[in-house]
Backbone as CSV, one residue per row, in Angstrom:
resi,resn,N_x,N_y,N_z,CA_x,CA_y,CA_z,C_x,C_y,C_z
1,MET,43.125,106.225,113.024,43.595,105.763,111.698,42.414,105.275,110.881
2,ASP,42.347,105.780,109.608,41.254,105.374,108.713,41.692,104.038,108.071
3,ILE,41.114,102.923,108.558,41.480,101.607,108.071,41.127,101.478,106.575
4,ALA,40.026,102.092,106.166,39.617,101.951,104.759,40.657,102.515,103.791
5,THR,41.262,103.634,104.168,42.340,104.209,103.300,43.524,103.317,103.234
6,ILE,43.981,102.853,104.377,45.188,101.955,104.425,44.871,100.653,103.683
7,LEU,43.674,100.063,103.909,43.283,98.841,103.301,43.212,98.994,101.819
8,GLY,42.654,100.131,101.399,42.522,100.385,99.951,43.867,100.446,99.230
9,ILE,44.834,101.123,99.860,46.198,101.229,99.275,46.808,99.817,99.175
10,VAL,46.663,99.050,100.275,47.253,97.676,100.217,46.597,96.826,99.145
11,ILE,45.259,96.896,99.084,44.539,96.086,98.069,44.938,96.502,96.657
12,ALA,45.003,97.816,96.423,45.354,98.314,95.096,46.735,97.844,94.661
13,LEU,47.756,98.078,95.491,49.084,97.668,95.168,49.216,96.187,95.109
14,GLY,48.569,95.485,96.046,48.585,94.012,96.071,47.983,93.388,94.836
15,SER,46.904,93.967,94.336,46.208,93.441,93.171,47.064,93.600,91.927
16,ILE,47.709,94.752,91.787,48.526,95.010,90.594,49.770,94.098,90.631
17,ILE,50.474,94.010,91.742,51.630,93.213,91.860,51.263,91.710,91.744
18,GLY,50.151,91.390,92.439,49.737,89.963,92.376,49.331,89.535,90.952
19,GLY,48.631,90.454,90.257,48.281,90.107,88.884,49.484,89.931,87.971
20,GLN,50.452,90.794,88.200,51.747,90.687,87.430,52.411,89.297,87.685
21,VAL,52.424,88.900,88.916,53.060,87.614,89.271,52.292,86.471,88.706
22,LEU,50.916,86.507,88.809,50.093,85.460,88.296,50.229,85.246,86.744
23,GLU,50.523,86.342,86.086,50.710,86.290,84.627,52.124,85.814,84.277
24,GLY,52.890,85.472,85.283,54.228,84.981,84.984,55.271,86.069,84.834
25,GLY,54.915,87.303,85.113,55.852,88.407,85.012,56.667,88.570,86.288
26,HIS,57.677,89.401,86.200,58.533,89.680,87.339,58.168,91.035,87.909
27,VAL,58.164,91.120,89.245,57.862,92.374,89.891,58.864,93.471,89.507
28,GLY,60.077,93.049,89.308,61.170,94.008,88.943,60.861,94.664,87.622
29,SER,60.066,94.045,86.724,59.843,94.617,85.393,58.921,95.855,85.461
30,ILE,58.187,96.007,86.550,57.314,97.199,86.693,57.930,98.170,87.751
31,MET,59.113,97.896,88.193,59.829,98.806,89.100,60.891,99.538,88.361
32,GLN,60.506,100.578,87.712,61.404,101.392,86.896,61.578,102.781,87.523
33,LEU,62.807,103.033,88.052,63.075,104.288,88.708,62.945,105.472,87.763
34,THR,63.438,105.264,86.518,63.299,106.373,85.510,61.869,106.759,85.315
35,ALA,61.009,105.793,85.070,59.601,106.130,84.880,58.958,106.781,86.091
36,PHE,59.360,106.305,87.266,58.804,106.910,88.522,59.243,108.386,88.627
37,ILE,60.493,108.675,88.345,60.979,110.076,88.423,60.248,110.949,87.418
38,ILE,60.083,110.458,86.186,59.386,111.260,85.149,57.916,111.554,85.599
39,VAL,57.215,110.527,86.018,55.789,110.713,86.277,55.576,111.513,87.588
40,ILE,56.170,111.076,88.663,55.935,111.737,89.980,56.552,113.135,89.967
41,GLY,57.815,113.204,89.493,58.434,114.493,89.432,57.704,115.520,88.486
42,GLY,57.317,114.993,87.352,56.566,115.874,86.446,55.253,116.316,86.962
43,THR,54.544,115.419,87.641,53.252,115.725,88.203,53.359,116.780,89.351
44,PHE,54.312,116.572,90.238,54.480,117.540,91.354,54.979,118.854,90.851
45,GLY,55.808,118.776,89.771,56.255,120.067,89.158,55.052,120.810,88.607
46,ALA,54.134,120.115,87.989,52.956,120.793,87.421,52.067,121.402,88.486
47,ILE,51.860,120.696,89.592,50.997,121.280,90.656,51.650,122.470,91.341
48,CYS,53.029,122.444,91.350,53.728,123.568,91.928,53.590,124.789,91.035
49,ILE,53.567,124.565,89.732,53.360,125.678,88.762,51.948,126.195,88.913
50,GLN,50.987,125.337,89.091,49.584,125.753,89.133,49.278,126.470,90.474
51,ASN,49.872,126.060,91.590,49.462,126.582,92.895,50.637,127.249,93.596
52,PRO,50.281,128.259,94.482,51.323,128.817,95.314,51.913,127.774,96.264
53,LEU,53.170,127.967,96.658,53.859,126.953,97.523,53.071,126.713,98.827
54,PRO,52.527,127.747,99.510,51.802,127.450,100.757,50.605,126.519,100.531
55,VAL,49.945,126.623,99.358,48.832,125.741,99.038,49.328,124.297,98.851
56,VAL,50.427,124.201,98.172,51.016,122.811,97.951,51.378,122.168,99.281
57,ILE,51.978,122.973,100.208,52.356,122.474,101.525,51.122,122.013,102.284
58,LYS,50.018,122.837,102.221,48.802,122.497,102.917,48.200,121.235,102.310
59,ALA,48.364,121.051,101.005,47.817,119.822,100.398,48.463,118.567,100.902
60,PHE,49.815,118.654,101.172,50.490,117.512,101.755,50.054,117.310,103.188
61,GLY,49.809,118.437,103.917,49.323,118.324,105.246,47.955,117.730,105.339
62,ALA,47.138,117.990,104.289,45.761,117.467,104.260,45.728,115.970,104.093
63,LEU,46.842,115.346,103.727,46.843,113.872,103.568,46.569,113.186,104.901
64,SER,46.921,113.878,105.997,46.622,113.302,107.333,45.142,113.131,107.561
65,ILE,44.317,113.979,106.899,42.873,113.882,107.012,42.422,112.599,106.353
66,ALA,42.958,112.296,105.214,42.557,111.088,104.475,43.016,109.757,105.191
67,ILE,44.225,109.934,105.781,44.783,108.678,106.388,44.245,108.460,107.811
68,SER,44.123,109.523,108.584,43.663,109.386,109.958,42.309,110.053,110.139
69,GLY,42.179,111.293,109.665,40.904,111.951,109.834,40.710,112.531,111.226
70,PRO,39.867,113.512,111.369,39.597,114.101,112.698,38.862,113.101,113.566
71,HIS,39.168,113.101,114.882,38.424,112.282,115.814,37.222,112.995,116.282
72,ILE,36.034,112.586,115.869,34.797,113.240,116.257,34.151,112.523,117.409
73,ASP,34.074,113.217,118.544,33.520,112.638,119.740,32.477,113.646,120.294
74,ASN,31.255,113.596,119.703,30.236,114.541,120.080,29.798,114.422,121.540
75,LYS,29.734,113.168,122.047,29.395,112.997,123.428,30.455,113.540,124.392
76,GLY,31.727,113.383,123.949,32.776,113.929,124.744,32.752,115.460,124.761
77,THR,32.358,116.015,123.583,32.222,117.469,123.514,31.152,117.981,124.445
78,ILE,29.997,117.305,124.434,28.886,117.717,125.342,29.335,117.595,126.795
79,LYS,30.054,116.530,127.097,30.496,116.356,128.474,31.402,117.509,128.914
80,LEU,32.326,117.911,128.028,33.236,118.954,128.334,32.530,120.275,128.520
81,ILE,31.543,120.532,127.596,30.828,121.840,127.682,29.998,121.912,128.971
82,LEU,29.414,120.782,129.311,28.610,120.753,130.603,29.487,120.958,131.820
83,GLU,30.685,120.369,131.753,31.636,120.603,132.850,32.022,122.054,132.956
84,LEU,32.265,122.683,131.820,32.593,124.125,131.870,31.393,124.976,132.303
85,ALA,30.169,124.583,131.920,28.982,125.260,132.310,28.776,125.237,133.780
86,ASN,29.049,124.097,134.346,28.900,123.922,135.815,29.924,124.805,136.591
87,ILE,31.153,124.860,136.048,32.199,125.684,136.646,31.849,127.149,136.583
88,SER,31.423,127.580,135.355,31.089,129.006,135.213,29.906,129.407,136.022
89,ARG,28.936,128.462,136.218,27.737,128.792,137.007,28.082,128.971,138.490
90,LYS,29.039,128.207,138.952,29.408,128.289,140.387,30.507,129.345,140.644
91,GLN,31.435,129.505,139.734,32.608,130.358,140.030,32.710,131.566,139.100
92,GLY,31.904,131.623,138.008,31.998,132.686,137.051,32.796,132.299,135.832
93,LEU,32.620,133.086,134.742,33.316,132.757,133.490,34.789,132.815,133.592
94,LEU,35.343,133.735,134.400,36.757,133.814,134.542,37.401,132.537,135.054
95,ALA,36.618,131.735,135.805,37.176,130.488,136.293,37.529,129.454,135.231
96,LEU,36.957,129.726,134.023,37.252,128.771,132.911,38.677,128.942,132.406
97,GLU,39.358,130.002,132.764,40.680,130.189,132.296,41.608,129.050,132.786
98,GLY,41.320,128.538,133.956,42.133,127.473,134.532,41.943,126.173,133.753
99,LYS,40.908,126.029,132.967,40.621,124.832,132.210,41.231,124.859,130.789
100,LEU,41.703,126.025,130.407,42.212,126.144,129.011,43.360,125.221,128.695
101,LYS,44.218,125.018,129.694,45.367,124.150,129.463,44.977,122.663,129.211
102,THR,43.808,122.266,129.711,43.399,120.864,129.583,42.553,120.630,128.316
103,ILE,42.218,121.671,127.604,41.434,121.516,126.360,42.380,121.286,125.174
104,THR,42.297,120.188,124.513,43.223,119.828,123.442,42.749,120.236,122.091
105,ASP,41.395,120.371,121.891,40.911,120.775,120.587,41.082,122.264,120.377
106,PRO,41.869,122.677,119.354,42.190,124.080,119.137,40.906,124.918,118.919
107,PHE,39.912,124.374,118.242,38.669,125.129,118.007,37.940,125.400,119.291
108,MET,37.782,124.355,120.109,37.143,124.523,121.423,37.907,125.489,122.301
109,LYS,39.226,125.314,122.302,40.083,126.199,123.095,39.919,127.671,122.748
110,LYS,39.879,127.935,121.453,39.697,129.281,120.965,38.351,129.847,121.426
111,GLY,37.318,129.091,121.395,35.979,129.518,121.755,35.946,129.848,123.305
112,VAL,36.539,128.994,124.102,36.564,129.233,125.517,37.376,130.471,125.848
113,GLN,38.450,130.640,125.136,39.335,131.833,125.326,38.577,133.096,125.037
114,LEU,37.761,133.111,123.966,36.944,134.235,123.617,35.944,134.556,124.742
115,ILE,35.371,133.495,125.315,34.356,133.686,126.382,35.065,134.274,127.650
116,VAL,36.228,133.744,127.971,36.992,134.223,129.120,37.367,135.666,128.945
117,ASP,37.688,136.063,127.703,38.019,137.433,127.403,36.879,138.369,127.434
118,GLY,35.663,137.833,127.663,34.476,138.742,127.758,33.850,139.080,126.458
119,THR,34.116,138.267,125.385,33.514,138.554,124.103,31.996,138.303,124.135
120,GLU,31.265,139.165,123.481,29.804,139.041,123.419,29.419,137.680,122.763
121,PRO,28.368,136.999,123.229,27.925,135.675,122.686,27.777,135.758,121.174
122,LYS,27.181,136.830,120.641,26.950,136.904,119.231,28.245,137.005,118.495
123,ALA,29.189,137.751,119.039,30.528,137.842,118.398,31.272,136.487,118.456
124,VAL,31.074,135.781,119.550,31.732,134.452,119.657,31.222,133.515,118.556
125,ILE,29.932,133.556,118.313,29.324,132.678,117.254,29.861,133.079,115.907
126,GLU,29.863,134.403,115.622,30.353,134.860,114.329,31.755,134.503,114.093
127,ILE,32.629,134.710,115.086,34.072,134.395,114.899,34.277,132.918,114.647
128,LEU,33.610,132.045,115.384,33.764,130.623,115.254,33.182,130.125,113.944
129,GLU,32.069,130.665,113.471,31.504,130.308,112.178,32.414,130.652,111.036
130,ILE,33.072,131.824,111.163,34.052,132.199,110.166,35.246,131.240,110.162
131,GLU,35.630,130.794,111.355,36.707,129.818,111.508,36.334,128.508,110.825
132,VAL,35.141,128.066,110.978,34.666,126.791,110.339,34.686,126.938,108.817
133,GLU,34.176,128.080,108.324,34.142,128.292,106.863,35.584,128.339,106.283
134,HIS,36.449,129.016,107.007,37.832,129.129,106.538,38.535,127.753,106.519
135,HIS,38.321,126.978,107.570,38.933,125.664,107.655,38.441,124.756,106.482
136,GLU,37.137,124.801,106.227,36.552,124.000,105.188,37.081,124.459,103.821
137,GLU,37.179,125.776,103.618,37.646,126.301,102.345,39.082,125.891,102.094
138,GLN,39.935,125.962,103.124,41.316,125.520,102.986,41.403,124.043,102.673
139,GLY,40.558,123.233,103.264,40.555,121.804,102.971,40.136,121.472,101.565
140,VAL,39.158,122.201,101.056,38.718,122.019,99.668,39.820,122.387,98.701
141,ILE,40.494,123.494,98.992,41.619,123.923,98.116,42.702,122.817,98.098
142,ALA,43.022,122.254,99.247,43.980,121.183,99.328,43.550,119.958,98.526
143,ALA,42.260,119.620,98.595,41.750,118.486,97.846,41.867,118.762,96.313
144,LYS,41.636,119.987,95.936,41.715,120.296,94.485,43.157,120.174,93.987
145,VAL,44.100,120.341,94.838,45.508,120.143,94.431,45.713,118.701,94.025
146,TRP,45.148,117.740,94.810,45.287,116.343,94.480,44.427,115.948,93.293
147,GLU,43.296,116.621,93.120,42.494,116.421,91.886,43.314,116.857,90.670
148,ALA,44.001,117.944,90.809,44.839,118.425,89.704,45.964,117.415,89.379
149,ALA,46.596,116.883,90.449,47.598,115.839,90.274,47.078,114.637,89.538
150,GLY,45.803,114.289,89.867,45.187,113.176,89.178,44.924,113.450,87.694
151,GLY,44.798,114.720,87.342,44.643,115.048,85.934,45.934,115.103,85.219
152,TYR,47.015,115.520,85.881,48.270,115.663,85.211,49.039,114.336,85.098
153,ALA,48.881,113.470,86.055,49.720,112.247,86.094,49.613,111.390,84.798
154,PRO,48.357,111.102,84.319,48.292,110.284,83.095,48.971,110.955,81.898
155,THR,48.849,112.299,81.817,49.460,113.001,80.704,50.984,112.928,80.819
156,VAL,51.485,113.120,82.034,52.942,113.060,82.233,53.446,111.596,81.953
157,GLY,52.553,110.596,82.253,52.897,109.238,81.925,53.032,109.036,80.433
158,ILE,52.184,109.692,79.648,52.290,109.563,78.180,53.584,110.229,77.727
159,ILE,53.991,111.365,78.354,55.227,112.025,77.993,56.404,111.063,78.274
160,GLY,56.324,110.350,79.435,57.332,109.375,79.761,57.403,108.236,78.711
161,ALA,56.206,107.823,78.234,56.155,106.762,77.228,56.803,107.251,75.921
162,VAL,56.558,108.482,75.527,57.114,109.052,74.325,58.617,109.123,74.461
163,LEU,59.111,109.610,75.628,60.548,109.667,75.855,61.197,108.309,75.733
164,GLY,60.506,107.292,76.277,61.043,105.947,76.172,61.098,105.476,74.752
165,LEU,60.090,105.798,73.947,60.088,105.383,72.517,61.179,106.116,71.748
166,ILE,61.413,107.404,72.127,62.490,108.147,71.442,63.833,107.459,71.770
167,HIS,64.021,107.022,72.980,65.187,106.319,73.382,65.339,105.062,72.568
168,VAL,64.233,104.364,72.321,64.259,103.125,71.568,64.650,103.390,70.134
169,MET,64.088,104.456,69.572,64.395,104.782,68.165,65.881,105.208,67.922
170,GLU,66.410,105.827,69.025,67.811,106.222,68.906,68.771,105.103,69.022
171,ASN,68.313,103.942,69.495,69.227,102.817,69.734,68.745,101.549,68.963
172,LEU,68.149,101.768,67.800,67.720,100.610,67.041,68.880,99.727,66.563
173,ALA,70.030,100.372,66.460,71.231,99.616,66.047,71.820,98.794,67.178
174,ASP,71.384,99.114,68.431,71.969,98.421,69.558,70.796,97.700,70.335
175,PRO,70.530,96.426,70.009,69.417,95.701,70.587,69.503,95.635,72.111
176,SER,70.698,95.689,72.711,70.822,95.616,74.145,70.161,96.759,74.901
177,LYS,69.950,97.873,74.230,69.354,99.058,74.852,67.875,99.191,74.560
178,LEU,67.327,98.360,73.683,65.940,98.460,73.306,64.976,98.086,74.432
179,GLY,65.341,97.059,75.193,64.465,96.599,76.245,64.234,97.645,77.309
180,GLY,65.262,98.308,77.717,65.130,99.349,78.771,64.261,100.468,78.313
181,GLY,64.425,100.905,77.058,63.629,101.996,76.529,62.154,101.636,76.451
182,ILE,61.845,100.454,75.953,60.465,99.997,75.861,59.840,99.842,77.236
183,ALA,60.616,99.303,78.215,60.112,99.187,79.578,59.713,100.535,80.148
184,VAL,60.588,101.544,79.998,60.262,102.863,80.539,59.036,103.413,79.856
185,ALA,58.870,103.136,78.570,57.750,103.693,77.821,56.408,103.154,78.360
186,PHE,56.344,101.843,78.586,55.090,101.219,79.049,54.884,101.457,80.542
187,VAL,55.940,101.360,81.321,55.810,101.495,82.788,55.425,102.931,83.140
188,ALA,55.931,103.937,82.406,55.590,105.285,82.674,54.114,105.525,82.552
189,THR,53.536,104.900,81.545,52.069,105.008,81.313,51.310,104.401,82.503
190,VAL,51.789,103.199,82.907,51.169,102.521,84.046,51.246,103.372,85.318
191,TYR,52.418,103.967,85.552,52.608,104.810,86.726,51.674,105.995,86.701
192,GLY,51.580,106.621,85.554,50.750,107.829,85.388,49.277,107.557,85.661
193,VAL,48.737,106.531,84.922,47.352,106.207,85.101,47.072,105.611,86.493
194,GLY,47.958,104.764,86.998,47.797,104.160,88.253,47.873,105.174,89.387
195,ALA,48.823,106.061,89.372,48.922,107.129,90.413,47.669,107.993,90.467
196,ALA,47.141,108.320,89.284,45.952,109.193,89.226,44.737,108.497,89.788
197,ASN,44.481,107.291,89.336,43.242,106.622,89.664,43.241,105.773,90.934
198,LEU,44.438,105.455,91.371,44.545,104.624,92.635,44.934,105.469,93.886
199,PHE,45.467,106.653,93.605,45.952,107.451,94.753,45.418,108.915,94.706
200,PHE,45.826,109.665,93.761,45.528,111.079,93.756,44.057,111.447,93.796
201,LEU,43.283,110.866,92.869,41.809,111.199,92.827,41.097,110.589,94.010
202,PRO,41.371,109.323,94.400,40.657,108.824,95.619,41.046,109.644,96.889
203,LEU,42.304,110.057,96.997,42.684,110.806,98.185,41.960,112.159,98.237
204,ALA,41.824,112.797,97.041,41.091,114.089,96.960,39.655,113.881,97.388
205,ASN,39.002,112.873,96.911,37.592,112.611,97.295,37.450,112.271,98.772
206,LYS,38.453,111.493,99.318,38.372,111.130,100.765,38.520,112.416,101.630
207,ILE,39.387,113.306,101.233,39.576,114.543,101.964,38.277,115.354,101.996
208,LYS,37.625,115.443,100.803,36.368,116.174,100.737,35.289,115.507,101.615
209,LEU,35.263,114.192,101.598,34.283,113.479,102.444,34.502,113.710,103.886
210,LYS,35.765,113.657,104.306,36.051,113.888,105.737,35.754,115.322,106.125
211,LEU,35.953,116.255,105.226,35.652,117.672,105.531,34.163,117.908,105.768
212,LYS,33.339,117.093,105.089,31.866,117.241,105.281,31.412,116.716,106.640
213,GLU,32.253,115.871,107.239,31.873,115.303,108.551,32.150,116.237,109.678
214,GLN,33.044,117.231,109.478,33.450,118.139,110.534,32.500,119.222,110.933
215,PRO,31.768,119.887,109.970,30.903,120.982,110.360,29.842,120.648,111.409
216,GLY,29.307,119.420,111.360,28.329,119.007,112.341,28.875,119.073,113.765
217,SER,30.090,118.531,113.919,30.776,118.563,115.203,31.089,120.004,115.635
218,ARG,31.575,120.779,114.679,31.918,122.150,114.977,30.678,122.963,115.365
219,ASN,29.582,122.740,114.669,28.309,123.481,115.018,27.843,123.113,116.396
220,LEU,28.053,121.864,116.763,27.673,121.443,118.129,28.475,122.241,119.147
221,MET,29.780,122.363,118.883,30.628,123.123,119.771,30.176,124.603,119.857
222,ILE,29.865,125.178,118.672,29.479,126.602,118.662,28.161,126.742,119.474
223,MET,27.209,125.869,119.305,25.979,125.949,120.053,26.251,125.850,121.555
224,GLY,27.128,124.918,121.927,27.483,124.760,123.344,28.185,125.982,123.892
225,LEU,29.162,126.462,123.129,29.897,127.664,123.579,28.991,128.886,123.650
226,ALA,28.049,129.009,122.750,27.139,130.149,122.793,26.283,130.114,124.083
227,GLY,25.834,128.873,124.419,25.029,128.660,125.638,25.860,128.957,126.830
228,LEU,27.148,128.587,126.767,28.081,128.845,127.884,28.287,130.326,128.064
229,ALA,28.465,131.057,126.969,28.659,132.514,127.035,27.422,133.208,127.568
230,GLN,26.254,132.654,127.278,24.987,133.293,127.722,24.577,132.863,129.113
231,GLY,25.390,131.939,129.734,25.076,131.520,131.061,23.845,130.633,131.190
232,GLU,23.603,129.795,130.147,22.415,128.957,130.193,22.522,127.887,131.314
233,ASN,21.383,127.473,131.761,21.333,126.387,132.796,21.957,125.104,132.166
234,PRO,22.930,124.489,132.919,23.614,123.288,132.347,22.639,122.224,131.944
235,ARG,21.584,121.968,132.733,20.644,120.880,132.369,19.910,121.177,131.080
236,LEU,19.452,122.435,130.928,18.797,122.819,129.664,19.777,122.769,128.475
237,LEU,20.996,123.205,128.759,21.999,123.165,127.735,22.274,121.717,127.291
238,GLN,22.301,120.804,128.224,22.476,119.397,127.915,21.392,118.830,127.011
239,GLU,20.142,119.184,127.373,19.016,118.711,126.544,19.075,119.293,125.129
240,LYS,19.461,120.561,125.044,19.555,121.183,123.717,20.657,120.549,122.859
241,LEU,21.804,120.251,123.425,22.924,119.720,122.711,22.646,118.258,122.302
242,GLU,22.113,117.483,123.227,21.780,116.103,122.908,20.664,116.001,121.872
243,GLY,19.865,117.044,121.774,18.812,117.042,120.773,19.274,117.178,119.383
244,VAL,20.490,117.722,119.214,20.999,117.920,117.844,22.074,116.826,117.474
245,LEU,22.221,115.834,118.364,23.160,114.771,118.001,22.641,114.031,116.790
246,PRO,23.551,113.429,115.975,23.104,112.569,114.895,22.129,111.502,115.386
247,HIS,21.262,111.065,114.491,20.204,110.159,114.863,20.738,108.869,115.473
248,ASN,21.794,108.320,114.914,22.323,107.056,115.474,22.856,107.204,116.855
249,GLU,23.441,108.392,117.167,23.917,108.623,118.511,22.795,108.847,119.485
250,ARG,21.742,109.537,119.033,20.609,109.714,119.895,19.942,108.391,120.234
251,THR,19.910,107.481,119.239,19.317,106.178,119.475,20.074,105.402,120.557
252,LYS,21.389,105.439,120.414,22.205,104.731,121.398,22.048,105.355,122.742
253,GLU,21.932,106.691,122.812,21.744,107.392,124.072,20.420,106.975,124.684
254,GLY,19.404,106.820,123.831,18.060,106.484,124.317,18.060,105.078,124.902
255,LYS,18.823,104.162,124.308,18.828,102.779,124.774,19.476,102.685,126.140
256,LYS,20.417,103.601,126.390,21.079,103.588,127.680,20.125,104.118,128.753
């Protein structure tokens, strides 16, 4: 779980609601269902028009990256690769098939399956590199959907404000209906600007940031799998993999 994302959402909502209360306002005055439907419904309608449905679905799936993010355990990866290297050195590459069920990472599992199937080391590297590029590309596309939502939301909020003012103008003779129309007008603007700047745009940037963290881990796996396919000595393979660890992890390793 990415604590920063959850903490940010709590702080953002808490600050707005807290500020409203401190100013003597009521929380209920900024809880307008009509404004919410106009802004959120209009925004999601716009991104559905802009993007194919599969892309929109992937964008919602990418929210898990921002909220939890991938678990990157480079030392665990090295440990697994060395375990596989020792097995293949003693029993042959086909013996790795028995370990496939215990591998939880889909990327690692695919690489080991390619090796078991007798794929050439060069082809293994090419296939996995294409997989990394494809995954990153899909993630960037998903992030752009939320960037687009951040662009549309304020404009849809203005549309909601105009609709609220139209409602006010139509009921000038009935003062009892003026308050509701004015509330929708102002709250719709708040929802549009708030949703864009507190949620949609930050989430898009968080997804992009998380995606940049993955290639290093994936490249470590590719290097290890390539060495595994080539039958490299486990000790030499360990030194090679630990040599490309991030500096902070190498420092910790050195202290041990």
